[in-house]
C-alpha positions, -999 to 999 in steps of 0.1 A, spaced: 132 394 68 149 368 47 152 333 60 169 318 30 207 319 30 225 337 2 239 309 -19 249 329 -50 286 327 -55 309 313 -81 291 292 -108 303 257 -115 321 255 -149 298 240 -174 306 214 -199 308 222 -236 275 203 -243 257 223 -216 269 256 -230 253 249 -264 223 230 -251 200 260 -256 212 265 -291 203 231 -303 168 241 -314 181 271 -333 207 250 -350 181 224 -360 158 251 -375 187 266 -394 197 232 -408 161 225 -419 158 259 -436 192 255 -454 182 220 -466 148 233 -478 164 262 -497 189 238 -513 161 214 -523 141 242 -539 172 255 -558 180 220 -570 145 214 -582 144 248 -600 178 244 -617 177 207 -626 166 198 -662 142 169 -659 144 160 -695 164 127 -700 196 130 -720 184 107 -748 154 131 -755 175 162 -759 
């Protein structure tokens, strides 16, 4: 026998920040990975020899 009332009904509309609150961690990890890939690419393709020595 249930003693708790059934309270499930319409959900309150959530704010935009609350909708994406769970995605913040994923977005941060994706940004870190993209920056790391860009840094490695920049290091690999940059010529470290000064212009006056070429």
